[in-house]
N, C-alpha and C positions, 0 to 999 in steps of 0.2 A: 475625373474619369475614378471606376473604381479598382481598387488593387487589393489584391490579398497578401497579406503579410509574413514572409519568410523567418522573421527575427523580430526578438521587442525591439522597438524601438521608441523610443522616452520622447515623452509630447505626441505621438502619435498613436501608437496602438501594440499589441502584443500580437504574439506568432500566431498566426491562423485564423487572424479577424480579417474581414472585408472592409476597408476604408476608403471615404470619398476623399482624391489627394488632387491638387491643382495638378496638371499635365506637365508643368514645366517642375515641380517638385519631383512626380514621377522620372522622366525624362533625365532628368541633371543631377537625380542624390539616388533613389531607391532603385533604380534599372543597372544602373552601371556597378554597383556596390551588389548588387543581386538580393537586396534585401525586401525586394516584392515582385509580382509578377501582376502582369494586369489583367482583369477577370474576359474573360473571352468566354463564347458558349463552351468550348473545349473543359477550360478549366473549371467553369460552375459544374459542366457535368461530373467531370472528376471529384470537384468537392464535394456532391454530394453525395457520389458513390462511397467515397471515405467516411462522410458521415455515417451512412447505414451502416458500414462497416463497423465502425468503432461501437455503434449500438448494439450491435450484435453481439459484438466480444463482449461489452461490461454485461450483456444480459447474461452470455453463459459464464462468465467468471463471476455474478452476484450469484447466480445460484451454485455453483462448487464453492462458493463461500458459504451461504447457508448452510448447506450438507455439513462441510466442517464444524460451522457452529453448532447445529444441532448433536454433532460427535461429538463435540468438545465438552459440551454440557451434560454427556450423559456419563460417561466415564471420568473419573477420575483420573490423576495422574501420579504416579508414586514414586518417590525421589529415596533413594538410601543415602545415610550419609553418617560418617563417625560424629558420634555427639557425648558428652558427660552425661552423669549421672542425673543431671535436674533438666535433660533434655534442648539444650544449646547446643547448637554445630561447632563441629570444630572449625569453621570457614562459614560459608554462606551458598544459599542456592539462588543464582541472580538467572536472567532472561535465555543465558545461553545454555545455561544447565538445564533450564525447563526444553528447549530447542531441542536438545541434544536427547532429553527424555520421550521429549515425543517423534522423535525418528528412529529410536528405537524402537518404538510401541507401531511404527510402519504408517504413520500420519504422514500426511503431505506437508511438506515440512516450506517448499517454495511459496506459499502461501503467507508464512508464517514468519519467516524471516524479517528481524527489525520491527514486529507489529506488537511485541507480547511488554505489556505498561508495570512495570512493578517501580512502587514509589520506594522501597528501597529492596535489599535483596533481603530476602527470607533466612532467618538464624536460629528457628524454635520448631521445635517437634511440633507436628499435629497438620491439620488441614488448615490450607489457607485459598481465599479467594484470588484468583488472577484473571484481569481483565486485558481483551485482546483486542485490539482495533484492527479492522479493515479498513480495505479502501470503501466510497459510497455510506460511511457513516454508519457502519454496519458494526457491532460489539458483540462481543461473546465472551462470558464467564466459565470459567473453568476450576475444578478442586487441584491443587497442588499437596498431596499428602507427603509430610516427609517423615521417614521412620529411621531406626534405628538402625545401624549397620550389621 
């Protein structure tokens, strides 16, 4: 029989997959623990509808990410900080500081939280390239300019 898995089950499959399982395994293990649902016409129709909705949502999200990607590549982010005469900061600029600067510039932060990738915090004056990784494998490069306060 075919069953739609509601949870990841070791040795059987992952959540959301449709698997062929024996009737006894479904009746005695999967159904009582609510790990799976038997595939009926109604469940299959709901699954197709859900898949179509997820694809539409993914398309909307991808287009908004692409808009943000072009916006980030066009305009640099300027962060001011206290530094010595040689151009070294009395601290550092990390991903949180970049997120804060983007928020102050009025850019959409809900898509950026936790996506800014820095090998190490920025500690010197000047322009630095920063990579932002989004879902679906989309990357954006933006320039962060650190200036003296």
